[in-house]
MITOR-684566 format. One record per atom (N, C-alpha, C): residue number from 1; atom name; x, y, z. Coordinates in nm, 4 decimals. Example, Ala and Ser with C-alpha at 12.3 -4.5 7.8 and 13.67 -1.06 7.14 Angstrom:
BEGIN
1, N, 1.3190, -0.5690, 0.7800
1, CA, 1.2300, -0.4500, 0.7800
1, C, 1.3200, -0.3300, 0.7800
2, N, 1.2850, -0.2250, 0.7080
2, CA, 1.3670, -0.1060, 0.7140
2, C, 1.2900, 0.0030, 0.7870
end
This chain:
BEGIN
1, N, 11.4530, -2.1317, -1.4655
1, CA, 11.3854, -2.0092, -1.4838
1, C, 11.3660, -1.9539, -1.5954
2, N, 11.5022, -1.8632, -1.6330
2, CA, 11.4939, -1.8265, -1.7319
2, C, 11.4494, -1.9252, -1.8250
3, N, 11.4793, -1.9949, -1.9205
3, CA, 11.4348, -2.0894, -1.9950
3, C, 11.3574, -2.0847, -2.0039
4, N, 11.1882, -2.0884, -1.9512
4, CA, 11.0968, -2.1474, -1.9073
4, C, 11.0685, -1.9678, -1.9920
5, N, 11.0623, -1.8584, -1.9214
5, CA, 11.0687, -1.7142, -1.9523
5, C, 11.0684, -1.6647, -2.1202
6, N, 11.1835, -1.7366, -2.1523
6, CA, 11.2336, -1.6780, -2.3049
6, C, 11.1575, -1.7489, -2.3839
7, N, 11.0791, -1.8666, -2.3591
7, CA, 11.0060, -1.9786, -2.3990
7, C, 10.8714, -1.8887, -2.4372
8, N, 10.8572, -1.8528, -2.2854
8, CA, 10.7108, -1.8194, -2.3181
8, C, 10.7628, -1.6450, -2.4001
9, N, 10.8000, -1.6169, -2.3900
9, CA, 10.8332, -1.4392, -2.4903
9, C, 10.8396, -1.5048, -2.6440
10, N, 10.9348, -1.6279, -2.6868
10, CA, 10.9280, -1.6649, -2.8185
10, C, 10.7681, -1.7096, -2.8393
11, N, 10.7376, -1.7338, -2.8023
11, CA, 10.5320, -1.7986, -2.7682
11, C, 10.4856, -1.7172, -2.8214
12, N, 10.4970, -1.5970, -2.7413
12, CA, 10.4644, -1.4502, -2.7398
12, C, 10.4915, -1.3689, -2.8853
13, N, 10.6125, -1.3762, -2.9059
13, CA, 10.6417, -1.3273, -3.0425
13, C, 10.5808, -1.3815, -3.1253
14, N, 10.6212, -1.4419, -3.1750
14, CA, 10.5169, -1.5636, -3.2927
14, C, 10.3959, -1.5485, -3.3159
15, N, 10.3548, -1.5076, -3.1524
15, CA, 10.1852, -1.4828, -3.1948
15, C, 10.1148, -1.3393, -3.2317
16, N, 10.2266, -1.2623, -3.1299
16, CA, 10.1967, -1.1393, -3.2451
16, C, 10.2542, -1.1092, -3.3569
17, N, 10.3212, -1.1513, -3.4112
17, CA, 10.3560, -1.1908, -3.6022
17, C, 10.2805, -1.2390, -3.6692
18, N, 10.1930, -1.3182, -3.6032
18, CA, 10.0931, -1.3673, -3.6841
18, C, 9.9748, -1.3125, -3.6984
19, N, 9.9808, -1.2768, -3.5714
19, CA, 9.8474, -1.0938, -3.6319
19, C, 9.8203, -1.0265, -3.6534
20, N, 9.9916, -0.9956, -3.6813
20, CA, 9.9830, -0.8981, -3.7898
20, C, 10.0143, -0.9486, -3.9210
21, N, 9.9890, -1.0074, -3.9598
21, CA, 10.0247, -1.0583, -4.0716
21, C, 9.9519, -1.0204, -4.1641
22, N, 9.9795, -0.9758, -4.3163
22, CA, 9.8850, -0.9356, -4.3907
22, C, 9.8347, -1.0397, -4.4916
23, N, 9.6951, -1.0696, -4.5509
23, CA, 9.7066, -1.1058, -4.6973
23, C, 9.7870, -1.0683, -4.7636
24, N, 9.7720, -1.1093, -4.8845
24, CA, 9.8813, -1.0796, -4.9720
24, C, 9.7597, -0.9982, -5.0719
25, N, 9.6236, -0.9640, -5.0489
25, CA, 9.5027, -0.9109, -5.1377
25, C, 9.5154, -0.8286, -4.9608
26, N, 9.5606, -0.7739, -4.9298
26, CA, 9.5493, -0.6796, -4.8185
26, C, 9.6965, -0.6006, -4.8094
27, N, 9.7744, -0.6167, -4.8368
27, CA, 9.9130, -0.5877, -4.8334
27, C, 9.8763, -0.5339, -4.9866
28, N, 9.8326, -0.5692, -5.1015
28, CA, 9.8383, -0.5157, -5.2343
28, C, 9.7389, -0.3990, -5.2765
29, N, 9.6500, -0.3915, -5.1480
29, CA, 9.5355, -0.2471, -5.1244
29, C, 9.6278, -0.1422, -5.0463
30, N, 9.6645, -0.1664, -4.9228
30, CA, 9.7660, -0.1061, -4.9103
30, C, 9.8845, -0.0025, -4.9376
31, N, 9.9654, -0.0759, -5.0813
31, CA, 10.0371, -0.0454, -5.1896
31, C, 9.9712, 0.0385, -5.2462
32, N, 9.8515, -0.0655, -5.2693
32, CA, 9.8577, 0.1096, -5.4047
32, C, 9.7447, 0.2835, -5.3556
33, N, 9.6729, 0.1866, -5.2517
33, CA, 9.6327, 0.3218, -5.1260
33, C, 9.8433, 0.4099, -5.1284
34, N, 9.8412, 0.3639, -5.0683
34, CA, 10.0375, 0.4487, -5.0723
34, C, 10.0817, 0.5202, -5.1884
35, N, 10.0762, 0.4393, -5.3285
35, CA, 10.0809, 0.4734, -5.3707
35, C, 9.9779, 0.6061, -5.4598
36, N, 9.8392, 0.6534, -5.3856
36, CA, 9.7324, 0.7221, -5.4556
36, C, 9.7793, 0.8270, -5.3762
37, N, 9.7981, 0.7855, -5.2410
37, CA, 9.8144, 0.9634, -5.1808
37, C, 9.9366, 1.0222, -5.2039
38, N, 10.0564, 0.9940, -5.2757
38, CA, 10.1858, 1.0298, -5.3356
38, C, 10.2041, 1.1655, -5.2391
39, N, 10.3296, 1.1970, -5.2773
39, CA, 10.4342, 1.3302, -5.1861
39, C, 10.5095, 1.2063, -5.1453
40, N, 10.5276, 1.0474, -5.1706
40, CA, 10.6445, 0.9705, -5.1126
40, C, 10.5810, 0.9276, -4.9496
41, N, 10.4374, 0.8687, -4.9861
41, CA, 10.3838, 0.7670, -4.8774
41, C, 10.3695, 0.6682, -4.8788
42, N, 10.4533, 0.6139, -4.7683
42, CA, 10.4679, 0.4142, -4.7348
42, C, 10.3453, 0.3449, -4.6964
43, N, 10.3248, 0.2787, -4.6993
43, CA, 10.2042, 0.1640, -4.6260
43, C, 10.2135, 0.2388, -4.4756
44, N, 10.3348, 0.2529, -4.4272
44, CA, 10.2774, 0.3147, -4.3039
44, C, 10.2614, 0.4218, -4.2235
45, N, 10.2617, 0.4917, -4.3441
45, CA, 10.1766, 0.6249, -4.3301
45, C, 10.0461, 0.6347, -4.3384
46, N, 9.9553, 0.5602, -4.3669
46, CA, 9.8615, 0.4718, -4.3550
46, C, 9.8194, 0.4664, -4.2451
47, N, 9.6616, 0.5524, -4.2009
47, CA, 9.6000, 0.5118, -4.0328
47, C, 9.4792, 0.4079, -4.1432
48, N, 9.4010, 0.3272, -4.1028
48, CA, 9.3294, 0.1553, -4.1195
48, C, 9.1681, 0.2963, -4.0403
49, N, 9.0941, 0.3154, -4.1359
49, CA, 8.9917, 0.4144, -4.0375
49, C, 8.8522, 0.3012, -4.0295
50, N, 8.8784, 0.2782, -4.1523
50, CA, 8.6822, 0.1646, -4.2087
50, C, 8.6938, 0.0815, -4.3129
51, N, 8.6512, 0.0000, -4.3576
51, CA, 8.5682, -0.1113, -4.4550
51, C, 8.4684, -0.0397, -4.4742
52, N, 8.4831, -0.0208, -4.6183
52, CA, 8.3077, 0.0278, -4.6700
52, C, 8.2484, -0.1252, -4.7697
53, N, 8.2137, -0.0535, -4.7801
53, CA, 8.1216, -0.2469, -4.9500
53, C, 8.1995, -0.1852, -5.0346
54, N, 8.2483, -0.3086, -5.0277
54, CA, 8.3190, -0.3122, -5.1717
54, C, 8.5406, -0.2453, -5.1841
55, N, 8.5287, -0.2155, -4.9732
55, CA, 8.7045, -0.1657, -5.0052
55, C, 8.6944, -0.0982, -4.8850
56, N, 8.7910, -0.0769, -4.8863
56, CA, 8.8774, 0.0494, -4.7050
56, C, 8.9301, 0.1221, -4.8145
57, N, 8.9212, 0.2339, -4.6382
57, CA, 8.8999, 0.3613, -4.6124
57, C, 9.0593, 0.3699, -4.5701
58, N, 9.1219, 0.4705, -4.5585
58, CA, 9.2900, 0.4838, -4.5163
58, C, 9.2917, 0.6863, -4.4513
59, N, 9.3281, 0.7119, -4.3754
59, CA, 9.3579, 0.9092, -4.3996
59, C, 9.4824, 0.8573, -4.3797
60, N, 9.5901, 0.9591, -4.4248
60, CA, 9.6841, 0.9921, -4.4563
60, C, 9.7813, 0.9788, -4.3334
61, N, 9.8534, 0.9282, -4.2338
61, CA, 9.8775, 1.0040, -4.1293
61, C, 10.0388, 0.9671, -4.1214
62, N, 10.1533, 1.1029, -4.1725
62, CA, 10.3204, 1.0334, -4.1682
62, C, 10.3299, 1.0213, -4.0344
63, N, 10.4401, 0.9383, -4.0216
63, CA, 10.4854, 0.9499, -3.8726
63, C, 10.6378, 1.0559, -3.9483
64, N, 10.6734, 1.1788, -3.8893
64, CA, 10.7849, 1.2029, -3.8975
64, C, 10.9116, 1.1672, -3.8641
65, N, 11.0296, 1.1556, -3.9539
65, CA, 11.0992, 1.0426, -3.8710
65, C, 11.2116, 1.1272, -3.7272
66, N, 11.2393, 1.0349, -3.6667
66, CA, 11.3069, 1.0989, -3.5656
66, C, 11.2220, 1.1302, -3.4478
67, N, 11.0588, 1.1142, -3.4611
67, CA, 10.9383, 1.1799, -3.3598
67, C, 10.9411, 1.1277, -3.2369
68, N, 10.9165, 1.1485, -3.1366
68, CA, 10.9162, 1.0801, -3.0327
68, C, 10.8250, 0.9699, -2.9979
69, N, 10.8192, 0.8483, -3.0220
69, CA, 10.7433, 0.7077, -2.9765
69, C, 10.6890, 0.7290, -3.1998
70, N, 10.7449, 0.8232, -3.2590
70, CA, 10.6398, 0.8118, -3.3669
70, C, 10.5402, 0.8096, -3.4313
71, N, 10.4613, 0.8537, -3.3206
71, CA, 10.3468, 0.8823, -3.3549
71, C, 10.2796, 0.9919, -3.4793
72, N, 10.1797, 0.8981, -3.5278
72, CA, 10.1321, 0.9842, -3.6606
72, C, 10.1069, 1.1278, -3.6921
73, N, 10.1131, 1.2135, -3.8130
73, CA, 10.0939, 1.3499, -3.8120
73, C, 9.9559, 1.3146, -3.9224
74, N, 9.8708, 1.3335, -3.8290
74, CA, 9.7342, 1.3265, -3.9486
74, C, 9.7085, 1.4234, -4.0633
75, N, 9.6870, 1.4149, -4.1997
75, CA, 9.6657, 1.5089, -4.2499
75, C, 9.5108, 1.4950, -4.2717
76, N, 9.4270, 1.5973, -4.3349
76, CA, 9.3036, 1.5792, -4.3746
76, C, 9.2573, 1.4611, -4.5406
77, N, 9.3717, 1.4000, -4.5831
77, CA, 9.3512, 1.3379, -4.6767
77, C, 9.2910, 1.1706, -4.6417
78, N, 9.1902, 1.1128, -4.7758
78, CA, 9.1847, 1.0255, -4.7077
78, C, 9.2269, 0.9327, -4.8644
79, N, 9.2382, 0.7689, -4.8342
79, CA, 9.2847, 0.7166, -5.0240
79, C, 9.1539, 0.6081, -4.9319
80, N, 9.0679, 0.5786, -5.0866
80, CA, 8.9790, 0.4634, -5.0535
80, C, 9.0338, 0.3467, -5.1682
81, N, 9.0131, 0.2300, -5.1236
81, CA, 9.0749, 0.1385, -5.2299
81, C, 8.9317, 0.0541, -5.2366
82, N, 8.9578, 0.0150, -5.4096
82, CA, 8.8086, -0.0703, -5.4044
82, C, 8.8837, -0.2186, -5.4610
83, N, 8.7819, -0.2992, -5.4286
83, CA, 8.8672, -0.4317, -5.4625
83, C, 8.7789, -0.5453, -5.5754
84, N, 8.8559, -0.6024, -5.6010
84, CA, 8.7871, -0.6716, -5.7115
84, C, 8.8081, -0.8283, -5.7040
85, N, 8.7420, -0.9136, -5.6354
85, CA, 8.8161, -1.0019, -5.5567
85, C, 8.8975, -1.0330, -5.4871
86, N, 8.9981, -1.0277, -5.5027
86, CA, 9.1472, -1.0075, -5.3646
86, C, 9.2032, -0.9244, -5.4695
87, N, 9.1775, -0.8739, -5.5353
87, CA, 9.3106, -0.7695, -5.5865
87, C, 9.2483, -0.6697, -5.5983
88, N, 9.3141, -0.5070, -5.5637
88, CA, 9.2686, -0.3512, -5.5570
88, C, 9.2407, -0.3536, -5.6827
89, N, 9.1955, -0.3054, -5.6867
89, CA, 9.0713, -0.2659, -5.8376
89, C, 9.1411, -0.0589, -5.8777
90, N, 9.0970, -0.0138, -5.7988
90, CA, 9.1272, 0.1541, -5.7918
90, C, 9.1366, 0.2438, -5.6242
91, N, 9.2276, 0.3017, -5.6556
91, CA, 9.2324, 0.3620, -5.5729
91, C, 9.2152, 0.5368, -5.5369
92, N, 9.1880, 0.6106, -5.5154
92, CA, 9.1057, 0.7663, -5.4744
92, C, 9.1503, 0.7649, -5.3981
93, N, 9.2209, 0.9239, -5.3969
93, CA, 9.2659, 0.9909, -5.3142
93, C, 9.1869, 1.0805, -5.2826
94, N, 9.1369, 1.1053, -5.1401
94, CA, 9.0506, 1.2653, -5.1625
94, C, 9.0517, 1.3381, -5.0218
95, N, 9.0192, 1.4751, -5.0202
95, CA, 9.0778, 1.5397, -4.8559
95, C, 8.8410, 1.4938, -4.8125
96, N, 8.9141, 1.4348, -4.6668
96, CA, 8.7602, 1.5137, -4.6030
96, C, 8.7377, 1.5884, -4.5713
97, N, 8.7859, 1.6635, -4.6338
97, CA, 8.7746, 1.8623, -4.6309
97, C, 8.6114, 1.8459, -4.7273
98, N, 8.6866, 1.8091, -4.7897
98, CA, 8.5331, 1.7850, -4.9325
98, C, 8.4628, 1.6683, -4.9767
99, N, 8.5101, 1.5612, -4.9238
99, CA, 8.4735, 1.3712, -4.9526
99, C, 8.4083, 1.3355, -4.8585
100, N, 8.3245, 1.2373, -4.9144
100, CA, 8.3225, 1.1054, -4.7634
100, C, 8.3352, 1.0155, -4.8534
101, N, 8.3682, 0.8830, -4.8051
101, CA, 8.3640, 0.7844, -4.8705
101, C, 8.2788, 0.6530, -4.8830
102, N, 8.1833, 0.6774, -4.9814
102, CA, 8.0237, 0.6080, -4.9689
102, C, 8.0987, 0.4494, -4.9827
103, N, 8.1181, 0.4347, -5.1042
103, CA, 8.1272, 0.2595, -5.0977
103, C, 8.1727, 0.2214, -5.2438
104, N, 8.2152, 0.0984, -5.2965
104, CA, 8.2894, 0.0805, -5.4143
104, C, 8.1493, 0.0164, -5.5159
105, N, 8.1370, 0.0673, -5.6373
105, CA, 8.0312, 0.0386, -5.7101
105, C, 8.1253, -0.0138, -5.8646
106, N, 8.1421, -0.1254, -5.9292
106, CA, 8.1642, -0.2389, -6.0346
106, C, 8.3215, -0.1921, -5.9855
107, N, 8.3982, -0.1591, -5.8983
107, CA, 8.5454, -0.1872, -5.8281
107, C, 8.5575, -0.0541, -5.8930
108, N, 8.4752, 0.0602, -5.8558
108, CA, 8.4709, 0.2595, -5.8513
108, C, 8.4414, 0.2340, -5.7986
109, N, 8.5386, 0.3924, -5.7083
109, CA, 8.5478, 0.4613, -5.5905
109, C, 8.4403, 0.5212, -5.5586
110, N, 8.3099, 0.4986, -5.4786
110, CA, 8.1714, 0.6704, -5.4810
110, C, 8.1823, 0.7408, -5.3412
111, N, 8.2215, 0.8991, -5.4382
111, CA, 8.2264, 0.9739, -5.2839
111, C, 8.0718, 1.0617, -5.2866
112, N, 8.0845, 1.1299, -5.1951
112, CA, 7.9407, 1.2080, -5.1721
112, C, 8.0297, 1.3251, -5.0973
113, N, 7.9856, 1.4209, -5.1625
113, CA, 8.0059, 1.5725, -5.1110
113, C, 7.9732, 1.6326, -5.0538
114, N, 8.0262, 1.6502, -4.9738
114, CA, 8.0542, 1.7152, -4.8128
114, C, 8.1435, 1.8637, -4.8201
115, N, 8.0842, 1.9707, -4.7230
115, CA, 8.1706, 2.0978, -4.6806
115, C, 8.1882, 2.0776, -4.5327
116, N, 8.3392, 2.0638, -4.4418
116, CA, 8.3483, 2.0500, -4.3077
116, C, 8.4838, 2.1516, -4.3736
117, N, 8.5119, 2.2211, -4.2478
117, CA, 8.5709, 2.3700, -4.2215
117, C, 8.7475, 2.3017, -4.1264
118, N, 8.8329, 2.2765, -4.1645
118, CA, 8.9319, 2.2240, -4.1097
118, C, 8.9034, 2.1905, -3.9382
119, N, 8.8065, 2.2279, -3.9068
119, CA, 8.8148, 2.2757, -3.7165
119, C, 8.6867, 2.1555, -3.7725
120, N, 8.5883, 2.1253, -3.8118
120, CA, 8.4815, 2.0157, -3.7784
120, C, 8.5547, 1.8466, -3.8725
121, N, 8.6892, 1.8875, -3.9313
121, CA, 8.7580, 1.7743, -3.9599
121, C, 8.8039, 1.7048, -3.8584
122, N, 8.8909, 1.7688, -3.8146
122, CA, 8.9490, 1.7716, -3.6299
122, C, 8.8357, 1.7640, -3.5934
123, N, 8.7393, 1.7621, -3.5914
123, CA, 8.6766, 1.7253, -3.4183
123, C, 8.6293, 1.5850, -3.4271
124, N, 8.5894, 1.5882, -3.6056
124, CA, 8.5369, 1.4061, -3.6040
124, C, 8.6037, 1.3439, -3.6836
125, N, 8.7230, 1.3870, -3.6769
125, CA, 8.8180, 1.2453, -3.7763
125, C, 8.9657, 1.2624, -3.7236
126, N, 9.0451, 1.3678, -3.5839
126, CA, 9.1564, 1.4175, -3.4999
126, C, 9.1759, 1.5280, -3.5498
127, N, 9.3030, 1.5692, -3.5045
127, CA, 9.3872, 1.6391, -3.5213
127, C, 9.4660, 1.5981, -3.6777
128, N, 9.5011, 1.7327, -3.7630
128, CA, 9.5754, 1.6994, -3.8688
128, C, 9.6877, 1.8183, -3.9235
129, N, 9.7810, 1.7814, -4.0042
129, CA, 9.8664, 1.8977, -4.0348
129, C, 9.9121, 1.9850, -4.0925
130, N, 9.8543, 1.9540, -4.2487
130, CA, 9.8336, 2.0450, -4.3670
130, C, 9.6891, 2.0380, -4.4317
131, N, 9.6772, 2.1160, -4.5277
131, CA, 9.5700, 2.1207, -4.5942
131, C, 9.6009, 1.9750, -4.6982
132, N, 9.5274, 1.9576, -4.8237
132, CA, 9.5822, 1.8616, -4.9288
132, C, 9.6185, 1.9535, -5.0309
133, N, 9.7221, 1.8938, -5.0891
133, CA, 9.7294, 1.9565, -5.1934
133, C, 9.6576, 1.9532, -5.3823
134, N, 9.6322, 1.9661, -5.4502
134, CA, 9.6085, 1.9816, -5.5048
134, C, 9.4524, 2.0464, -5.5523
135, N, 9.3846, 2.0313, -5.6705
135, CA, 9.2374, 2.0609, -5.6898
135, C, 9.1654, 2.0191, -5.6086
136, N, 9.1131, 2.0774, -5.5231
136, CA, 9.0427, 2.0723, -5.3872
136, C, 8.8853, 1.9938, -5.4498
137, N, 8.8222, 2.0603, -5.6176
137, CA, 8.6772, 2.0634, -5.6479
137, C, 8.7004, 1.9369, -5.7177
138, N, 8.7925, 1.8328, -5.7619
138, CA, 8.8128, 1.7433, -5.7892
138, C, 8.7847, 1.6156, -5.6969
139, N, 8.6898, 1.5486, -5.7492
139, CA, 8.6760, 1.3639, -5.6276
139, C, 8.7999, 1.2963, -5.6352
140, N, 8.8282, 1.3109, -5.7474
140, CA, 8.9789, 1.1910, -5.8046
140, C, 9.1214, 1.3085, -5.8419
141, N, 9.1811, 1.3367, -5.6952
141, CA, 9.2392, 1.3950, -5.6758
141, C, 9.3874, 1.3529, -5.7162
142, N, 9.3868, 1.1795, -5.7095
142, CA, 9.4618, 1.1097, -5.7706
142, C, 9.3717, 0.9709, -5.7618
143, N, 9.3705, 0.8977, -5.8719
143, CA, 9.2717, 0.8051, -5.9287
143, C, 9.3626, 0.7055, -6.0115
144, N, 9.4142, 0.5805, -5.9348
144, CA, 9.4912, 0.5447, -5.9701
144, C, 9.3769, 0.3200, -6.0105
145, N, 9.4401, 0.3068, -6.1338
145, CA, 9.3887, 0.1934, -6.1422
145, C, 9.4742, 0.0536, -6.1032
146, N, 9.4480, -0.0525, -6.0104
146, CA, 9.5219, -0.2130, -5.9677
146, C, 9.5862, -0.2010, -6.0960
end
């Protein structure tokens, strides 16, 4: 009886590993997003939000070391990554308090100016832990080419 169960567990583990595998393009986009986020952010600190025309958007949600269950603690920083075919062309870090990602046009990120309070941001996107650093009036808090 133990043998069929262990075979079943191996098959299940292989299926889960395959479903979590990222393409090279997705991995490259995620790595550029982490670089644009700055401050030691890794790919594990990015919480996928949505796909937009020509790219993807993530919210910076670092996982505190040693935290119970390693639950992410979201900031109101986001990163939009625009693609050129199967490679990332540009990544822009922004604050959801001041900017909303719209799309990617000609491999460049387009952001729309918004004005949200931290409370509105938390209501719409979930709680966050700290305000963004840098010049909040600049949509390109951190603009990187791929």
